[in-house]
C-alpha positions as CSV (number, residue, x, y, z in Angstrom):
1,M,71.7,290.8,6.9
2,T,68.3,289.2,6.2
3,V,68.4,285.5,5.6
4,R,65.8,284.2,3.1
5,T,64.7,280.6,3.2
6,L,64.4,279.1,-0.2
7,R,61.6,276.6,-0.8
8,P,62.7,273.2,-2.1
9,K,62.4,272.7,-5.8
10,L,60.4,269.5,-5.2
11,T,57.6,271.6,-3.6
12,T,57.7,274.0,-6.5
13,M,57.3,271.2,-9.0
14,R,54.4,269.7,-7.1
15,E,52.6,273.1,-7.2
16,L,53.3,273.5,-10.9
17,T,52.0,270.0,-11.5
18,R,48.8,270.7,-9.5
19,I,48.3,274.0,-11.3
20,A,48.8,272.4,-14.7
21,A,46.4,269.6,-13.8
22,C,43.8,272.0,-12.6
23,A,44.1,274.1,-15.8
24,F,43.7,271.0,-17.9
25,L,40.6,269.7,-16.1
26,C,39.1,273.2,-16.1
27,A,39.6,273.5,-19.8
28,C,37.9,270.1,-20.4
29,T,34.9,270.9,-18.3
30,A,34.6,274.5,-19.6
31,E,34.6,273.4,-23.3
32,P,31.3,271.7,-24.0
33,E,32.6,269.8,-27.0
34,L,35.2,268.0,-24.8
35,S,32.9,267.1,-21.9
36,S,32.3,263.4,-21.3
37,T,28.6,262.8,-21.8
38,E,26.4,259.7,-22.4
39,S,23.0,259.5,-24.0
40,A,20.2,259.2,-21.4
41,L,17.7,257.7,-23.9
42,D,16.0,254.4,-23.2
43,L,16.6,252.5,-26.5
44,S,14.2,249.7,-25.5
45,V,11.2,251.8,-26.2
46,F,12.0,252.4,-29.9
47,T,10.6,250.0,-32.5
48,L,12.1,249.2,-35.9
49,P,9.9,249.5,-39.1
50,P,8.2,246.3,-40.2
51,A,9.6,244.4,-43.1
52,A,6.3,243.0,-44.4
53,A,5.0,244.9,-47.4
54,T,1.4,245.0,-46.2
55,E,2.3,246.4,-42.8
56,R,4.7,248.8,-44.3
57,A,2.2,250.1,-46.8
58,A,-0.4,250.6,-44.2
59,I,1.9,253.0,-42.4
60,V,3.8,254.9,-45.1
61,R,0.8,255.5,-47.4
62,A,-0.6,257.7,-44.7
63,Y,2.2,260.1,-45.6
64,D,1.8,260.1,-49.4
65,H,1.9,263.9,-49.3
66,V,5.6,263.8,-48.3
67,D,8.2,264.5,-50.9
68,P,5.9,265.0,-53.9
69,T,8.8,265.4,-56.3
70,D,10.5,262.2,-55.2
71,Q,13.8,263.7,-54.2
72,V,14.6,261.3,-51.3
73,P,15.5,257.7,-52.2
74,R,12.1,256.0,-51.7
75,G,13.3,253.0,-49.6
76,L,15.1,255.3,-47.2
77,L,12.2,257.7,-47.0
78,E,9.8,254.8,-46.2
79,D,12.2,253.6,-43.4
80,A,12.2,257.0,-41.9
81,L,8.4,257.5,-42.2
82,A,7.6,254.1,-40.7
83,Y,10.1,254.7,-37.8
84,Y,8.7,258.1,-37.3
85,D,5.1,256.8,-37.2
86,L,5.8,253.9,-34.8
87,N,7.8,256.0,-32.4
88,Q,6.0,259.3,-32.4
89,T,5.4,259.3,-28.7
90,H,9.2,259.2,-28.2
91,I,10.1,261.9,-30.8
92,P,9.9,265.3,-29.2
93,N,10.3,267.3,-32.5
94,S,7.9,265.8,-34.9
95,D,8.0,268.8,-37.3
96,Y,10.9,267.5,-39.3
97,V,12.8,264.4,-40.4
98,V,16.3,264.2,-41.8
99,V,17.4,261.4,-44.2
100,I,21.0,261.0,-45.3
101,D,22.1,258.5,-48.0
102,L,25.8,257.9,-47.6
103,S,25.9,255.5,-50.5
104,L,26.0,258.5,-52.8
105,Y,29.0,260.5,-54.0
106,S,29.8,263.4,-51.6
107,G,29.4,265.9,-54.5
108,K,25.7,265.1,-54.7
109,D,22.8,266.2,-52.6
110,R,22.4,263.4,-50.0
111,F,21.0,265.2,-46.9
112,W,17.3,265.8,-47.1
113,L,15.3,267.9,-44.6
114,V,11.7,266.8,-44.7
115,D,8.9,269.1,-43.5
116,M,6.3,266.6,-42.2
117,A,3.4,269.0,-42.3
118,S,3.8,270.4,-45.9
119,G,5.7,267.4,-47.3
120,D,8.3,269.8,-48.7
121,V,12.0,268.7,-49.0
122,E,15.3,270.7,-48.8
123,A,18.3,269.0,-50.3
124,H,21.9,269.7,-49.2
125,K,25.4,268.4,-49.3
126,V,26.9,266.7,-46.2
127,S,30.3,265.3,-45.3
128,H,31.3,261.9,-44.1
129,G,34.1,260.7,-41.9
130,T,37.8,260.5,-43.1
131,N,38.1,256.8,-42.4
132,S,34.7,256.1,-43.9
133,D,36.4,257.1,-47.2
134,P,39.9,255.5,-47.0
135,D,40.5,256.0,-50.7
136,N,39.5,259.7,-50.4
137,N,37.4,259.4,-53.6
138,G,34.2,260.9,-52.3
139,Y,32.5,257.6,-51.5
140,A,31.9,256.3,-47.9
141,T,32.4,252.6,-47.7
142,A,33.3,251.9,-44.0
143,F,31.3,252.8,-40.9
144,G,31.8,252.5,-37.2
145,N,30.6,253.1,-33.7
146,V,34.0,253.3,-32.0
147,E,35.7,256.2,-30.3
148,G,38.6,257.6,-32.4
149,S,37.6,255.7,-35.5
150,L,36.9,258.9,-37.5
151,K,34.1,257.0,-39.2
152,S,30.5,258.0,-39.9
153,S,27.8,255.9,-38.2
154,L,24.7,254.5,-39.7
155,G,21.3,254.2,-38.1
156,F,18.4,256.1,-36.5
157,A,19.2,259.0,-34.2
158,L,17.5,261.9,-32.4
159,T,18.8,265.4,-32.7
160,A,19.6,267.0,-29.3
161,E,20.8,270.4,-27.9
162,I,22.7,273.2,-29.7
163,Y,26.0,274.3,-28.2
164,N,29.1,276.3,-29.1
165,G,32.3,274.2,-29.3
166,S,35.2,274.4,-31.7
167,H,32.5,274.9,-34.3
168,Q,29.9,277.5,-33.5
169,H,26.2,276.5,-33.3
170,S,26.9,272.7,-33.3
171,M,24.1,270.2,-32.5
172,R,24.5,266.9,-30.6
173,L,23.1,263.6,-31.8
174,D,21.9,260.6,-29.7
175,G,22.1,257.3,-31.6
176,L,19.2,254.8,-31.3
177,S,20.7,251.8,-33.2
178,P,22.7,249.4,-31.1
179,D,25.5,247.2,-32.4
180,G,24.0,244.2,-34.3
181,S,21.2,246.2,-35.9
182,P,20.2,245.4,-39.5
183,N,22.1,246.9,-42.5
184,G,25.2,247.6,-40.4
185,M,23.4,250.2,-38.3
186,A,25.3,251.1,-35.1
187,N,25.4,254.6,-33.6
188,T,24.8,254.5,-29.9
189,R,28.1,256.2,-29.1
190,M,27.5,259.3,-31.2
191,R,27.3,261.5,-28.2
192,E,30.4,260.3,-26.5
193,R,32.3,260.2,-29.8
194,L,31.3,263.9,-30.4
195,V,29.6,263.0,-33.7
196,V,27.6,266.2,-34.1
197,V,26.1,268.4,-36.8
198,H,28.2,271.5,-37.4
199,E,29.2,273.9,-40.1
200,A,32.4,273.3,-42.1
201,S,34.1,275.4,-44.8
202,Y,34.9,272.2,-46.7
203,V,31.2,271.5,-47.4
204,D,29.6,273.7,-50.2
205,D,26.1,273.2,-51.5
206,G,27.2,274.9,-54.7
207,N,30.1,272.5,-55.3
208,T,29.2,269.3,-57.3
209,S,32.7,267.9,-56.9
210,Q,34.1,265.9,-53.9
211,Q,33.4,267.5,-50.5
212,G,35.9,267.5,-47.6
213,R,35.9,264.8,-44.9
214,S,35.2,265.2,-41.2
215,N,36.1,263.2,-38.1
216,G,32.8,261.3,-38.5
217,C,30.4,264.3,-38.2
218,P,27.7,265.1,-40.7
219,A,29.0,268.6,-41.4
220,L,27.0,271.1,-43.5
221,D,27.6,274.2,-45.6
222,P,28.0,277.2,-43.3
223,S,25.5,279.2,-45.2
224,I,22.6,276.8,-44.4
225,E,23.7,275.1,-41.2
226,V,22.1,277.6,-38.8
227,G,18.8,277.5,-40.5
228,V,18.7,273.7,-40.7
229,V,19.8,273.1,-37.1
230,D,17.4,275.7,-35.7
231,K,14.6,273.7,-37.3
232,I,15.6,270.1,-36.3
233,H,17.3,270.4,-32.9
234,G,15.5,269.1,-29.8
235,G,14.5,265.6,-30.8
236,A,13.9,265.3,-34.5
237,L,14.4,261.9,-36.2
238,F,17.8,261.8,-38.0
239,Y,18.3,258.7,-40.2
240,T,21.6,257.8,-42.0
241,A,21.8,254.8,-44.2
242,I,23.3,253.3,-47.4
243,S,20.4,250.9,-48.2
244,A,16.8,250.5,-47.2
245,L,15.6,248.0,-44.6
246,A,13.0,246.6,-47.0
247,E,11.8,246.8,-50.5
248,P,9.8,250.1,-51.0
249,V,6.1,249.6,-51.4
250,G,5.6,253.0,-53.0
251,R,2.6,255.3,-52.9
252,A,-1.0,254.2,-53.1
253,T,-2.0,253.0,-56.6
254,C,-5.5,253.5,-57.9
255,G,-7.0,250.1,-59.0
256,D,-5.3,247.9,-56.3
257,T,-8.7,247.5,-54.5
258,V,-7.4,249.3,-51.4
259,C,-8.4,252.8,-50.6
260,D,-5.3,254.3,-49.0
261,G,-2.8,257.1,-49.2
262,D,-4.3,260.2,-50.7
263,E,-7.0,258.3,-52.6
264,T,-10.6,259.5,-52.3
265,A,-13.9,258.5,-54.0
266,A,-13.4,261.4,-56.3
267,S,-9.8,260.5,-57.3
268,C,-10.2,256.8,-57.3
269,A,-13.8,255.6,-57.3
270,V,-12.8,252.0,-58.1
271,D,-10.9,251.7,-54.8
272,C,-12.8,254.2,-52.6
273,D,-16.5,254.1,-53.8
274,G,-18.4,254.3,-50.6
275,G,-21.6,253.0,-52.2
276,A,-20.1,249.8,-53.5
277,D,-22.0,247.8,-50.9
278,D,-25.4,249.5,-51.5
279,P,-28.0,247.5,-53.5
280,G,-28.2,248.5,-57.2
281,P,-31.3,249.2,-59.2
282,D,-31.5,245.6,-60.4
283,D,-30.9,244.1,-57.0
284,P,-33.9,242.5,-55.2
285,P,-35.2,244.6,-52.4
286,I,-34.1,243.8,-48.9
287,D,-36.8,242.3,-46.7
288,G,-39.1,245.0,-45.4
289,E,-37.7,247.6,-47.8
290,V,-40.0,249.5,-50.2
291,P,-38.3,249.9,-53.6
292,T,-37.9,253.6,-54.6
293,T,-37.1,253.0,-58.2
294,Q,-38.6,250.9,-61.0
295,P,-36.7,248.9,-63.6
296,G,-36.5,250.2,-67.1
297,G,-35.4,253.7,-66.1
298,C,-38.8,254.9,-64.8
299,S,-38.9,257.5,-62.2
300,S,-40.2,256.8,-58.7
301,T,-43.4,258.6,-59.6
302,G,-43.8,257.0,-63.0
303,G,-44.7,253.5,-61.6
304,A,-47.3,254.9,-59.2
305,G,-48.9,256.9,-62.0
306,L,-49.2,253.8,-64.2
307,L,-50.9,251.8,-61.4
308,L,-53.4,254.7,-60.8
309,A,-54.3,254.7,-64.5
310,F,-55.0,251.0,-64.5
311,A,-57.2,251.4,-61.4
312,V,-59.2,254.2,-63.1
313,V,-59.7,252.1,-66.2
314,G,-60.9,249.1,-64.2
315,L,-63.3,251.2,-62.2
316,V,-64.9,252.7,-65.3
317,G,-65.3,249.3,-66.8
318,L,-67.0,248.0,-63.7
319,R,-69.5,250.8,-63.7
320,R,-70.4,250.2,-67.3
321,R,-71.1,246.6,-66.7
322,Q,-73.3,247.5,-63.7
323,R,-75.4,249.9,-65.8
324,R,-76.1,247.2,-68.3
């Protein structure tokens, strides 16, 4: 008779525990959405837009071609344009900028994709976090930067890599606004909180009623998510706010004595007349300068002809006197 030695149950339990632990850890590391990651960006190199109207105008009016139909709330657009301009060397994808206004009802377009070259704008619906809308009425009123809060975050961010997690074709975000930033902006934990752009069936661009809520992610309509993310991934500016950092200065205005924005001498001579400093026809000549025009509307040759006529008359008179 063969005697079999049975392994103690304790050893078996240890093996099962080890196998279960390994399976759990392997699942965590194999699933990109669950991996523990932190942003590697140096936030100290980024500069906030100026609040002073003159400084702000000098920056944003260089982009007067952007959003010609005024779809994006002007104050938020100026925030984004100024931030974009001041930090261009740290923004890898300078082709596009995203602006989100979470002060608006979720059934309205409140996600704008701005083409920085053409100035064209695409408008879309976007979700907000469940706990940002505790009354579940379509309005976001609370925001956070805390793991597990299920709240949306406000502030400037950069788009990052595309990956496939529980939602296909998701895109990570790296927040640039630390706690204590103006207007309640705080989003530096977006990456570790897994606040990402992804598609969601509860967001529909064709639906003007309340959209569904997320765990804090800015989710998009599945029909447009791929196209949008393919354009903006890899370091585009992504700005989420409920109010502007400063009063908007608006586009350049003809007649304000400043030639800026899209103004030219042809479109606004009063501001951009390049000859304003040149001497006019009635101004005295500059020392050493020979005047080329004569007062009274005479041509440059008319004055010389008149002098020649006087000289001829004088010469004839002199000869007549000599003959006498």
